[in-house]
BADODREN-903474 format. One record per residue: x negated, y negated, z negated of N, C-alpha, C in turn. Coordinates in Angstrom, 1 decimal, padded with zeros to 4 digits, always signed. Each point is the difference from the previous one (the first is absolute). Layout:
N
+--------+--------+--------+--------+--------+--------+--------+--------+--------+
!    npx !    npy !    npz !   capx !   capy !   capz !    cpx !    cpy !    cpz !
+--------+--------+--------+--------+--------+--------+--------+--------+--------+
!      X !      Y !      Z !      X !      Y !      Z !      X !      Y !      Z !
...
+--------+--------+--------+--------+--------+--------+--------+--------+--------+
! end
This chain:
196
+--------+--------+--------+--------+--------+--------+--------+--------+--------+
!    npx !    npy !    npz !   capx !   capy !   capz !    cpx !    cpy !    cpz !
+--------+--------+--------+--------+--------+--------+--------+--------+--------+
! +088.3 ! -095.1 ! +008.1 ! +001.1 ! +000.1 ! -000.9 ! +000.9 ! +001.0 ! +000.7 !
! +000.4 ! +001.1 ! -000.7 ! +000.9 ! +001.0 ! +000.8 ! +001.4 ! -000.6 ! +000.2 !
! +000.6 ! +000.4 ! +001.0 ! +001.6 ! -000.2 ! +000.7 ! +000.7 ! -000.2 ! -001.4 !
! +000.3 ! +000.9 ! -001.0 ! +000.8 ! +000.0 ! -000.7 ! -000.1 ! -001.0 ! -001.0 !
! -001.3 ! -000.3 ! -000.5 ! -000.4 ! -001.2 ! -000.7 ! +000.3 ! -001.1 ! +000.3 !
! -000.1 ! -000.4 ! +001.7 ! +000.7 ! -001.3 ! +000.7 ! +001.3 ! -000.1 ! -000.3 !
! +000.7 ! +001.1 ! +000.2 ! +001.5 ! -000.1 ! +000.0 ! +000.4 ! -000.3 ! -001.7 !
! -000.8 ! +000.6 ! -000.8 ! +000.7 ! -000.2 ! -001.6 ! -000.7 ! -001.8 ! -000.1 !
! -001.1 ! -000.5 ! +000.5 ! -000.4 ! -001.2 ! -000.4 ! +001.0 ! -000.8 ! +000.6 !
! +000.5 ! +000.2 ! +001.1 ! +000.9 ! -000.9 ! +000.7 ! +001.4 ! +000.0 ! -000.8 !
! +000.5 ! +001.3 ! -000.4 ! +001.0 ! +000.2 ! -000.5 ! +000.2 ! -000.9 ! -001.3 !
! -001.4 ! +000.0 ! -000.7 ! -000.2 ! -000.9 ! -001.2 ! -000.1 ! -001.4 ! +000.1 !
! -000.1 ! -000.6 ! +000.9 ! -000.7 ! -001.1 ! +000.4 ! +001.2 ! -001.2 ! -000.3 !
! -000.4 ! -001.0 ! -000.6 ! +001.1 ! -001.3 ! -000.4 ! +000.1 ! -000.7 ! +001.4 !
! -000.8 ! +000.0 ! +000.9 ! +000.2 ! -001.1 ! +001.0 ! +001.0 ! +000.7 ! +001.1 !
! +001.0 ! -000.9 ! +000.0 ! +001.3 ! +000.6 ! +000.8 ! -000.3 ! +000.1 ! +001.4 !
! -001.0 ! -000.5 ! +000.5 ! -000.5 ! +000.0 ! +001.6 ! -000.9 ! +000.9 ! +000.1 !
! -000.4 ! +000.8 ! -001.0 ! -001.1 ! +000.9 ! +000.5 ! +001.0 ! +001.5 ! +000.4 !
! -000.4 ! +000.6 ! +001.1 ! +000.7 ! +001.1 ! +000.6 ! +000.0 ! +001.0 ! -000.8 !
! +000.9 ! +001.0 ! +000.2 ! -000.4 ! +001.4 ! -000.4 ! -000.1 ! +000.7 ! +000.8 !
! -001.1 ! +001.2 ! +000.1 ! +000.0 ! +000.8 ! +001.2 ! +000.8 ! +001.0 ! -000.4 !
! +000.6 ! +000.3 ! +001.4 ! +000.9 ! +001.1 ! +000.1 ! -000.6 ! +001.3 ! +000.9 !
! -000.2 ! +001.1 ! -000.5 ! -000.4 ! +001.3 ! +000.7 ! +001.4 ! +000.3 ! +000.6 !
! -000.4 ! +000.1 ! +001.5 ! +001.2 ! +000.5 ! +000.8 ! -000.6 ! +001.3 ! +000.6 !
! -000.8 ! +000.7 ! -000.5 ! -000.5 ! +001.3 ! +000.4 ! -000.5 ! +000.1 ! +001.5 !
! -000.6 ! -001.3 ! +000.5 ! -000.6 ! +000.2 ! +001.2 ! -001.3 ! +000.8 ! +000.2 !
! -000.2 ! +000.5 ! +001.1 ! -001.0 ! +000.8 ! +000.5 ! -001.4 ! -000.6 ! -000.4 !
! -000.2 ! -001.5 ! +000.1 ! -001.1 ! -000.6 ! -000.2 ! -000.2 ! -000.4 ! -001.7 !
! +001.0 ! +000.3 ! -000.9 ! -000.2 ! -000.4 ! -001.2 ! +000.2 ! -001.4 ! -000.1 !
! +000.4 ! -001.0 ! +000.9 ! +000.2 ! -001.3 ! +000.1 ! +001.1 ! -000.4 ! -001.2 !
! +000.0 ! -000.8 ! -000.8 ! +001.1 ! -000.6 ! -000.7 ! +000.4 ! -001.4 ! +000.3 !
! +001.2 ! +000.0 ! +000.2 ! +000.7 ! -001.2 ! +000.3 ! +000.4 ! -001.1 ! -001.3 !
! -000.2 ! -001.1 ! +000.1 ! +000.5 ! -001.0 ! -001.2 ! +001.6 ! -000.2 ! +000.3 !
! +000.7 ! +000.1 ! -001.1 ! +001.3 ! +000.0 ! -000.2 ! +000.7 ! -001.6 ! +000.5 !
! -001.1 ! -000.9 ! +000.3 ! +000.6 ! -001.5 ! +000.2 ! -001.3 ! -000.6 ! +000.9 !
! +000.5 ! -001.1 ! +000.5 ! -001.0 ! -000.7 ! +001.3 ! -000.9 ! -000.8 ! -001.1 !
! -001.2 ! -000.5 ! +000.5 ! -000.8 ! -000.8 ! -000.7 ! +000.7 ! -001.3 ! -000.2 !
! +000.0 ! -000.3 ! -001.5 ! +000.6 ! -001.2 ! -000.3 ! +001.2 ! +000.1 ! -000.6 !
! +000.7 ! +001.2 ! +000.4 ! +001.4 ! +000.2 ! -000.5 ! +000.2 ! +000.4 ! -001.5 !
! +001.0 ! -000.5 ! -000.5 ! +000.3 ! +000.4 ! -001.4 ! +000.6 ! +001.2 ! -000.3 !
! +001.0 ! +000.4 ! +001.1 ! +000.7 ! +001.0 ! +000.0 ! -000.2 ! +000.8 ! +001.4 !
! +000.5 ! +001.3 ! -000.2 ! -000.1 ! +000.7 ! +001.7 ! +000.9 ! -000.6 ! +001.0 !
! +001.0 ! -000.6 ! -000.3 ! +000.8 ! -000.8 ! +000.9 ! -000.3 ! -001.5 ! +000.3 !
! -000.8 ! -000.3 ! -000.5 ! -000.8 ! -001.5 ! +000.2 ! -000.8 ! +000.0 ! +001.4 !
! -000.1 ! -000.8 ! +000.6 ! -000.7 ! -000.2 ! +001.1 ! -001.4 ! -000.2 ! -000.1 !
! -000.4 ! -000.8 ! -001.1 ! -001.2 ! -000.2 ! -000.4 ! -000.6 ! -001.2 ! +000.6 !
! -001.4 ! +000.1 ! +000.1 ! -000.6 ! -001.1 ! +001.1 ! -000.1 ! +000.4 ! +001.4 !
! -000.2 ! -001.1 ! +000.8 ! -000.1 ! +000.3 ! +001.5 ! -001.7 ! -000.6 ! +000.3 !
! -000.5 ! +001.0 ! +001.0 ! -001.5 ! -000.6 ! +000.2 ! -000.1 ! +000.3 ! +001.6 !
! -000.6 ! -001.2 ! +000.8 ! -000.6 ! +000.4 ! +001.2 ! -001.2 ! +001.1 ! +000.0 !
! -000.1 ! +000.7 ! +001.1 ! -001.2 ! +001.3 ! -000.4 ! -001.2 ! -000.6 ! +000.1 !
! -000.5 ! +000.7 ! -001.3 ! -001.4 ! -000.5 ! -000.3 ! -000.1 ! -001.0 ! -000.9 !
! +001.1 ! -000.5 ! -000.4 ! +000.2 ! -000.9 ! -001.1 ! +000.1 ! +000.5 ! -001.3 !
! -000.5 ! -000.8 ! -000.9 ! +000.1 ! +000.9 ! -001.5 ! +000.9 ! -001.2 ! -000.8 !
! +000.3 ! -001.1 ! +000.5 ! +000.8 ! -000.8 ! -000.6 ! +001.4 ! -000.1 ! +000.5 !
! +000.9 ! +000.5 ! -001.0 ! +001.6 ! +000.2 ! +000.5 ! +000.7 ! -001.1 ! -000.3 !
! +001.3 ! +000.0 ! +000.6 ! +000.9 ! -001.2 ! -000.4 ! +001.5 ! +000.8 ! +000.0 !
! +000.6 ! -000.5 ! -000.9 ! +001.4 ! +000.6 ! -000.2 ! +001.1 ! -000.6 ! +001.0 !
! +001.2 ! +000.5 ! +000.1 ! +000.9 ! -000.2 ! +001.2 ! +000.5 ! -001.4 ! -000.9 !
! +000.2 ! -001.1 ! +001.3 ! +000.5 ! -001.0 ! -000.3 ! -001.1 ! -001.0 ! -000.6 !
! -000.8 ! +000.3 ! -000.2 ! -001.4 ! -001.0 ! -000.4 ! -000.6 ! -000.6 ! +001.4 !
! -000.5 ! -001.2 ! -000.2 ! -000.6 ! -000.7 ! +001.2 ! -001.0 ! +001.1 ! +000.2 !
! -000.3 ! +000.0 ! +001.4 ! -000.6 ! +001.3 ! +000.7 ! -000.6 ! -000.7 ! +001.5 !
! -001.3 ! +000.6 ! +000.1 ! -000.5 ! -000.1 ! +001.5 ! -000.3 ! +001.0 ! +000.6 !
! +000.9 ! +000.8 ! +000.9 ! -000.3 ! +001.2 ! +000.3 ! -000.2 ! -000.2 ! +001.6 !
! -000.7 ! -001.3 ! +000.4 ! +000.0 ! -000.1 ! +001.6 ! -001.2 ! +000.6 ! +000.4 !
! +000.0 ! +000.2 ! +001.1 ! -001.0 ! +000.5 ! +000.8 ! -001.4 ! -001.0 ! +000.1 !
! +000.5 ! -001.1 ! +000.2 ! -001.1 ! -001.2 ! -000.3 ! -000.8 ! +000.0 ! -001.3 !
! +000.6 ! +000.2 ! -001.1 ! -000.6 ! +000.0 ! -001.2 ! -000.7 ! +001.3 ! -000.4 !
! +000.4 ! +001.0 ! +000.8 ! -000.6 ! +001.3 ! -000.2 ! -001.2 ! +000.2 ! +000.8 !
! +000.0 ! -000.6 ! +001.1 ! -001.3 ! +000.2 ! +000.7 ! -001.2 ! -001.1 ! -000.9 !
! +000.3 ! -001.0 ! -000.8 ! -001.0 ! -000.4 ! -000.7 ! -000.4 ! +000.6 ! -001.2 !
! +000.8 ! +001.2 ! -000.3 ! -000.5 ! +000.7 ! -001.2 ! -001.0 ! +001.2 ! +000.2 !
! -000.6 ! +000.4 ! -001.1 ! -001.0 ! +001.3 ! +000.0 ! +000.6 ! +001.0 ! +000.5 !
! +001.2 ! +000.3 ! -000.2 ! +000.8 ! +001.3 ! +000.5 ! +000.1 ! +000.0 ! +001.2 !
! +000.0 ! -001.0 ! +000.9 ! +000.2 ! -000.1 ! +001.6 ! -001.5 ! +000.9 ! +000.6 !
! -000.9 ! -000.3 ! -000.8 ! -001.4 ! +000.6 ! +000.6 ! +000.0 ! +001.5 ! -000.2 !
! +000.7 ! +000.7 ! -000.9 ! +000.1 ! +001.2 ! -000.2 ! +000.1 ! +000.9 ! +001.3 !
! -000.7 ! +000.9 ! +000.6 ! +000.2 ! +000.9 ! +000.9 ! -000.1 ! +001.5 ! -000.2 !
! +000.4 ! +000.4 ! -001.3 ! -000.1 ! +001.3 ! -000.3 ! +001.1 ! +000.3 ! -001.4 !
! +000.4 ! +001.2 ! -000.4 ! +000.7 ! +000.2 ! -001.0 ! -000.4 ! -000.8 ! -001.1 !
! +000.8 ! -000.4 ! -000.9 ! -000.2 ! -000.9 ! -001.2 ! -000.8 ! +000.6 ! -000.8 !
! -001.1 ! -000.7 ! -000.8 ! -000.7 ! +000.5 ! -001.0 ! +000.3 ! -000.6 ! -001.2 !
! -000.2 ! +000.2 ! -001.2 ! +000.3 ! +000.0 ! -001.3 ! +000.1 ! -001.6 ! -000.3 !
! -000.8 ! -000.9 ! +000.6 ! -000.1 ! -001.3 ! -000.5 ! +001.2 ! -000.7 ! +001.1 !
! +000.4 ! +000.5 ! +001.1 ! +001.3 ! -000.6 ! +000.4 ! +001.4 ! +000.9 ! +000.2 !
! -000.3 ! +000.8 ! -001.1 ! +001.4 ! +001.1 ! -000.3 ! +000.9 ! -000.6 ! -001.1 !
! +001.2 ! -000.5 ! +000.3 ! +000.7 ! -000.9 ! -000.8 ! +000.4 ! +000.9 ! -001.4 !
! +000.1 ! +001.2 ! +000.3 ! +000.5 ! +000.9 ! -001.2 ! -001.3 ! +000.1 ! -000.9 !
! -001.1 ! +000.2 ! +000.6 ! -001.1 ! +000.3 ! -001.0 ! -000.5 ! -001.4 ! -000.5 !
! +000.0 ! -001.1 ! +000.4 ! -000.2 ! -001.1 ! -000.4 ! +000.8 ! -000.7 ! -001.3 !
! +001.3 ! +000.4 ! +000.6 ! +001.0 ! -000.5 ! -001.1 ! +000.4 ! +001.0 ! -001.2 !
! -000.5 ! +001.1 ! +000.4 ! +000.6 ! +001.2 ! -001.4 ! -001.4 ! +001.0 ! -000.4 !
! -001.0 ! -000.3 ! +000.7 ! -001.3 ! +000.7 ! -000.4 ! +000.2 ! +001.4 ! +000.5 !
! -001.4 ! +000.6 ! -000.2 ! -000.1 ! +001.4 ! +000.5 ! +000.8 ! +000.8 ! -001.1 !
! +000.6 ! +001.2 ! +000.2 ! -000.1 ! +000.7 ! +001.5 ! +001.0 ! -000.5 ! +001.2 !
! +000.7 ! -001.1 ! -000.2 ! +001.1 ! -000.3 ! +001.0 ! -000.7 ! -000.6 ! +001.3 !
! +000.8 ! +000.3 ! +001.0 ! -000.3 ! -000.5 ! +001.2 ! +001.3 ! -000.1 ! +000.8 !
! -000.5 ! -000.7 ! +001.3 ! +001.2 ! +000.0 ! +000.9 ! +000.0 ! +001.4 ! +000.8 !
! +001.1 ! +000.4 ! +000.6 ! +000.0 ! +001.2 ! +000.5 ! -000.6 ! +000.2 ! +001.3 !
! -000.4 ! +001.1 ! +000.6 ! -000.6 ! -000.1 ! +001.5 ! +001.1 ! +000.3 ! +000.9 !
! -000.2 ! +000.4 ! +001.2 ! +001.1 ! +000.4 ! +000.9 ! +000.3 ! +001.4 ! -000.2 !
! -001.0 ! +000.9 ! -000.4 ! +000.0 ! +001.5 ! -000.4 ! +001.1 ! -000.3 ! -001.2 !
! -000.1 ! -000.6 ! -001.1 ! +000.9 ! +000.0 ! -001.1 ! +001.3 ! +000.1 ! +000.3 !
! +000.2 ! -000.9 ! +000.9 ! +001.5 ! -000.5 ! +000.4 ! +000.6 ! +001.2 ! +000.8 !
! -000.8 ! +000.7 ! +000.8 ! +000.7 ! +000.9 ! +001.0 ! -000.1 ! +001.3 ! -001.1 !
! -000.7 ! +000.1 ! -000.8 ! +000.1 ! +000.9 ! -001.1 ! +001.4 ! -000.1 ! -000.9 !
! +000.2 ! -001.2 ! -000.2 ! +001.3 ! -000.3 ! -000.9 ! +001.0 ! +000.1 ! +000.9 !
! -000.1 ! -000.2 ! +001.1 ! +001.2 ! +000.3 ! +001.0 ! +000.4 ! +001.6 ! +000.2 !
! -001.0 ! +000.7 ! +000.0 ! +000.0 ! +001.4 ! +000.3 ! +000.4 ! +000.8 ! -001.2 !
! -000.4 ! -000.3 ! -001.3 ! +000.3 ! +000.9 ! -000.8 ! +001.0 ! -000.7 ! -001.1 !
! +000.8 ! -000.9 ! +000.5 ! +000.8 ! -000.5 ! -000.7 ! +001.7 ! -000.2 ! +000.7 !
! +000.9 ! +000.2 ! -000.7 ! +001.3 ! -000.2 ! +000.8 ! +000.2 ! -001.6 ! -000.2 !
! +000.7 ! -000.3 ! +000.9 ! +000.4 ! -001.7 ! -000.4 ! +001.4 ! -000.2 ! +000.2 !
! +000.3 ! -000.9 ! -000.7 ! +001.4 ! -000.1 ! -000.3 ! +000.3 ! -001.6 ! -000.2 !
! +000.9 ! -000.8 ! +000.6 ! +000.2 ! -001.3 ! -000.1 ! +001.1 ! -000.1 ! -001.2 !
! -000.4 ! -000.8 ! -000.7 ! +000.9 ! -000.1 ! -001.3 ! -000.3 ! -001.2 ! -000.7 !
! +000.7 ! -000.5 ! -001.1 ! -000.2 ! -001.3 ! -000.7 ! -000.4 ! +000.5 ! -001.5 !
! -000.8 ! -001.0 ! -000.7 ! -000.3 ! +000.4 ! -001.4 ! +000.0 ! -001.6 ! -000.5 !
! +000.8 ! -000.1 ! -001.2 ! +000.2 ! -001.3 ! -000.4 ! +000.6 ! -001.2 ! +000.8 !
! +000.5 ! +000.5 ! +001.0 ! +000.6 ! -001.2 ! +001.0 ! -000.9 ! -000.2 ! +001.0 !
! -001.4 ! +000.6 ! +000.2 ! -000.8 ! +000.0 ! +001.1 ! -000.1 ! +001.2 ! +001.0 !
! +000.0 ! -000.4 ! +001.3 ! +000.2 ! +001.1 ! +000.9 ! -001.6 ! +000.6 ! +000.4 !
! +000.0 ! +001.3 ! +000.4 ! -001.3 ! +000.4 ! +000.2 ! -000.2 ! +001.4 ! +000.5 !
! -000.8 ! +000.6 ! -000.2 ! -000.5 ! +001.4 ! +000.6 ! -000.5 ! +000.9 ! -001.2 !
! +000.8 ! +001.2 ! -000.3 ! -000.5 ! +000.4 ! -001.1 ! -000.8 ! +001.5 ! +000.6 !
! -001.3 ! +000.0 ! -000.3 ! -000.7 ! +001.2 ! +000.6 ! -000.1 ! +000.9 ! -001.2 !
! +000.6 ! +001.2 ! +000.0 ! -000.1 ! +001.1 ! -000.7 ! -000.8 ! +001.2 ! +000.6 !
! -000.7 ! +000.3 ! -001.0 ! -001.1 ! +001.2 ! +000.4 ! +000.7 ! +001.2 ! +000.5 !
! -000.5 ! +000.6 ! +000.9 ! +000.8 ! +001.4 ! +000.7 ! -000.7 ! +001.1 ! -001.1 !
! -000.9 ! -000.4 ! -000.8 ! -001.3 ! +001.2 ! -000.6 ! +000.5 ! -000.1 ! -001.5 !
! +000.1 ! -001.1 ! -000.5 ! +000.3 ! +000.0 ! -001.7 ! +001.3 ! -000.9 ! -000.2 !
! +000.8 ! -000.8 ! +000.7 ! +001.1 ! -000.6 ! +000.0 ! -000.2 ! -001.2 ! -000.7 !
! -001.2 ! -000.8 ! -000.4 ! -000.3 ! -001.0 ! -000.4 ! +000.2 ! -000.9 ! +001.3 !
! +000.3 ! -001.5 ! -000.6 ! +000.4 ! -001.0 ! +000.8 ! -000.6 ! -001.1 ! -000.1 !
! +000.0 ! -001.2 ! +001.1 ! -000.5 ! -001.3 ! -000.3 ! +001.0 ! -000.7 ! +001.0 !
! +000.3 ! -001.4 ! -000.5 ! +001.0 ! -000.9 ! +000.7 ! -000.7 ! -000.9 ! +000.9 !
! +000.2 ! -000.4 ! +001.4 ! -000.6 ! -000.9 ! +000.4 ! +001.2 ! -001.1 ! +000.3 !
! +000.0 ! -001.3 ! -000.8 ! +001.1 ! -000.7 ! +000.4 ! -000.3 ! -000.8 ! +001.6 !
! +001.1 ! -000.5 ! +000.4 ! -000.1 ! -001.0 ! +001.0 ! -000.9 ! -001.1 ! -000.1 !
! -000.7 ! -000.3 ! +000.7 ! -000.7 ! -001.0 ! -000.1 ! +000.1 ! -000.9 ! +001.1 !
! -000.7 ! -001.5 ! +000.0 ! +000.3 ! -000.9 ! +000.8 ! -001.2 ! -000.1 ! +000.8 !
! +000.0 ! -001.1 ! +000.9 ! -001.5 ! -000.1 ! +000.5 ! -000.4 ! -001.8 ! -000.1 !
! -001.2 ! +000.1 ! -000.1 ! -000.4 ! -001.8 ! -000.2 ! -000.7 ! +000.0 ! +001.6 !
! +000.4 ! -001.1 ! +000.5 ! -000.2 ! -000.1 ! +001.5 ! -000.1 ! -001.8 ! +000.0 !
! -001.4 ! -000.2 ! +000.3 ! +000.1 ! -001.5 ! +000.2 ! +000.1 ! -000.7 ! -001.5 !
! +000.7 ! -001.3 ! -000.1 ! +000.3 ! -000.3 ! -001.2 ! +001.1 ! +000.3 ! -000.5 !
! +000.7 ! +001.1 ! +000.2 ! +001.4 ! +000.3 ! -000.2 ! +000.0 ! +001.5 ! -000.4 !
! +001.3 ! +000.3 ! -000.2 ! +000.4 ! +001.4 ! -000.4 ! +001.1 ! +000.6 ! +000.7 !
! -000.1 ! +001.0 ! +000.4 ! +001.0 ! +000.9 ! +001.0 ! +000.5 ! +000.9 ! -001.0 !
! +001.3 ! -000.2 ! -000.4 ! +000.8 ! +000.8 ! -000.6 ! +000.6 ! +001.3 ! +000.3 !
! -000.4 ! +001.1 ! -000.5 ! +000.4 ! +001.5 ! +000.8 ! +001.1 ! +000.7 ! -001.1 !
! +001.1 ! +000.3 ! +000.7 ! +001.2 ! +000.7 ! -000.6 ! -000.3 ! +001.4 ! +000.0 !
! -000.8 ! +000.7 ! +000.9 ! +000.0 ! +001.5 ! +000.1 ! -001.5 ! +000.4 ! +000.4 !
! -000.8 ! -000.7 ! -000.3 ! -001.5 ! +000.6 ! +000.4 ! -001.0 ! -000.3 ! -001.1 !
! -001.1 ! +000.6 ! +000.0 ! -001.0 ! -000.3 ! -000.7 ! -001.4 ! +000.0 ! +000.9 !
! -000.9 ! -000.7 ! -000.6 ! -001.3 ! -000.2 ! +001.0 ! -001.2 ! -000.2 ! -001.1 !
! -000.7 ! +001.3 ! +000.0 ! -001.1 ! +000.2 ! -000.8 ! -001.4 ! -000.1 ! +000.7 !
! -001.0 ! -000.5 ! -000.4 ! -001.5 ! +000.2 ! +000.7 ! -000.6 ! +001.3 ! -000.6 !
! -000.5 ! +000.6 ! +001.0 ! -001.3 ! +001.0 ! -000.3 ! -001.4 ! -000.7 ! +000.0 !
! -001.0 ! +000.8 ! -000.4 ! -001.3 ! -000.7 ! +000.2 ! -000.4 ! +000.5 ! +001.4 !
! +000.6 ! +000.4 ! +000.6 ! -000.6 ! +000.5 ! +001.5 ! +000.0 ! -001.0 ! +001.2 !
! -001.1 ! -000.3 ! +000.5 ! -000.3 ! -000.9 ! +001.1 ! +000.3 ! +000.7 ! +001.5 !
! +000.4 ! -000.5 ! +000.5 ! +000.6 ! +000.4 ! +001.7 ! -000.4 ! -001.1 ! +000.8 !
! -001.0 ! +000.0 ! +000.7 ! -000.6 ! -000.7 ! +001.1 ! +000.2 ! -001.6 ! -000.6 !
! +000.7 ! -001.0 ! +000.4 ! +000.1 ! -001.1 ! -000.6 ! +001.3 ! -000.1 ! -001.0 !
! +000.5 ! +001.0 ! -000.1 ! +001.1 ! +000.1 ! -001.0 ! -000.2 ! +000.7 ! -001.1 !
! +001.1 ! +000.0 ! -001.0 ! -000.2 ! +001.1 ! -001.1 ! +001.4 ! +000.7 ! +000.0 !
! -000.2 ! +001.2 ! -000.6 ! +001.1 ! +001.2 ! +000.0 ! +001.1 ! -000.5 ! -001.3 !
! +001.1 ! -000.2 ! +000.4 ! +001.2 ! -000.2 ! -000.9 ! +000.9 ! +001.1 ! -000.2 !
! +000.4 ! +000.4 ! -001.2 ! +001.1 ! +000.9 ! -000.2 ! +001.3 ! -000.6 ! +000.2 !
! +000.8 ! +000.0 ! +000.7 ! +001.4 ! -000.5 ! +000.4 ! +001.1 ! +001.0 ! -000.3 !
! +001.0 ! -000.5 ! -000.7 ! +001.3 ! +000.9 ! +000.2 ! +001.1 ! -000.9 ! +000.0 !
! +001.1 ! +000.8 ! +000.6 ! +001.3 ! -000.7 ! +000.2 ! +001.1 ! +001.0 ! -000.6 !
! +001.2 ! -000.3 ! +000.2 ! +001.0 ! +000.7 ! -000.4 ! -000.2 ! +001.5 ! +000.1 !
! +000.0 ! +000.4 ! +001.4 ! -000.3 ! +001.3 ! +000.6 ! -001.4 ! +000.2 ! +000.6 !
! -001.1 ! -000.8 ! -000.4 ! -001.0 ! +000.2 ! +000.9 ! -001.3 ! -000.4 ! -001.0 !
! -001.0 ! +000.7 ! +000.5 ! -001.4 ! +000.0 ! -000.9 ! -001.1 ! +000.0 ! +001.3 !
! -000.9 ! -000.9 ! -000.1 ! -001.1 ! +000.1 ! +000.8 ! -001.3 ! -000.2 ! -001.0 !
! -000.8 ! +001.2 ! -000.5 ! -001.0 ! -000.2 ! -000.8 ! -001.2 ! -000.6 ! +000.7 !
! -000.1 ! -000.5 ! +001.0 ! -001.2 ! -000.5 ! +000.5 ! +000.2 ! -001.0 ! +001.1 !
! +000.7 ! -001.3 ! -000.3 ! +000.4 ! -000.6 ! +001.3 ! -001.0 ! -001.2 ! +000.0 !
! -000.9 ! -000.2 ! +001.3 ! -000.9 ! -001.3 ! +000.0 ! +001.1 ! -001.3 ! -000.5 !
! -000.7 ! -000.8 ! -000.8 ! +000.3 ! -001.2 ! -000.4 ! -001.0 ! -001.3 ! +000.0 !
! +000.8 ! -001.2 ! +000.6 ! -000.8 ! -001.1 ! -000.2 ! -000.8 ! -000.2 ! -001.5 !
! -001.0 ! -000.2 ! -000.2 ! -000.6 ! +000.2 ! -001.4 ! +000.3 ! -001.4 ! -000.8 !
! +000.4 ! -001.1 ! +000.6 ! +000.5 ! -001.4 ! -000.9 ! +001.4 ! +000.3 ! -000.6 !
! +000.7 ! +001.1 ! +000.3 ! +001.2 ! -000.1 ! -000.5 ! -000.1 ! +000.5 ! -001.6 !
! +001.1 ! -000.5 ! -000.8 ! -000.3 ! +000.3 ! -001.3 ! +001.1 ! +001.1 ! -000.2 !
! -000.7 ! +001.1 ! -000.7 ! +000.6 ! +001.4 ! -000.1 ! -000.4 ! +000.5 ! -001.5 !
! +001.1 ! +000.8 ! -000.4 ! -000.1 ! +000.6 ! -001.4 ! -001.2 ! +000.9 ! +000.2 !
! -000.5 ! +000.4 ! -001.5 ! -000.9 ! +001.3 ! -000.1 ! +000.4 ! +000.8 ! -001.1 !
! +000.1 ! +001.2 ! +000.4 ! +000.2 ! +001.2 ! -001.0 ! -001.1 ! +000.8 ! -000.3 !
! -000.8 ! +000.0 ! -001.2 ! -001.3 ! +000.5 ! +000.1 ! +000.0 ! +001.5 ! -000.4 !
! -001.0 ! +000.6 ! +000.3 ! -000.3 ! +001.5 ! -000.2 ! -001.1 ! +000.0 ! -000.8 !
! -000.4 ! +001.5 ! -000.5 ! -001.6 ! +000.1 ! -000.6 ! +000.1 ! +001.6 ! +000.2 !
+--------+--------+--------+--------+--------+--------+--------+--------+--------+
! end
């Protein structure tokens, strides 16, 4: 299916949680979703996942993002970049969606201007293409840790599908700071922003 058809299909989809593919004019041709996996709107945080897990949890729900629980999971045995069966975006949304790689996040940072802003009362970063002026909004997200939630006011935490030794690479931003490839403990609950 061609990119234009994918965008049209997403725009006509009656499922409010199905993302819309946004063309940021990136050299790779990568399209970014306008919202997180499980989000009804671009400013919603959506679902939280441990790295390699495809079952998400909403903020505030009962959770177990403990290291002990993660060690018992299939995801703890993964020692390479995620494949489709372990990719939260692909499993929850279907193809052609997938989780971003480290290279995808680096490209997003390089070819987009970033602005700390607020949308419908939600703080986050607006990424506006230097090429075609299209933009996506990444909301502040929280962190699932153990059986509890860490509420953040000025940061976002997103998983990549990239493996890094015994860690996974996360895309982290704060008010004035962006790290597109920070090694993170894999059992934490982070949001996922899909790409295609």
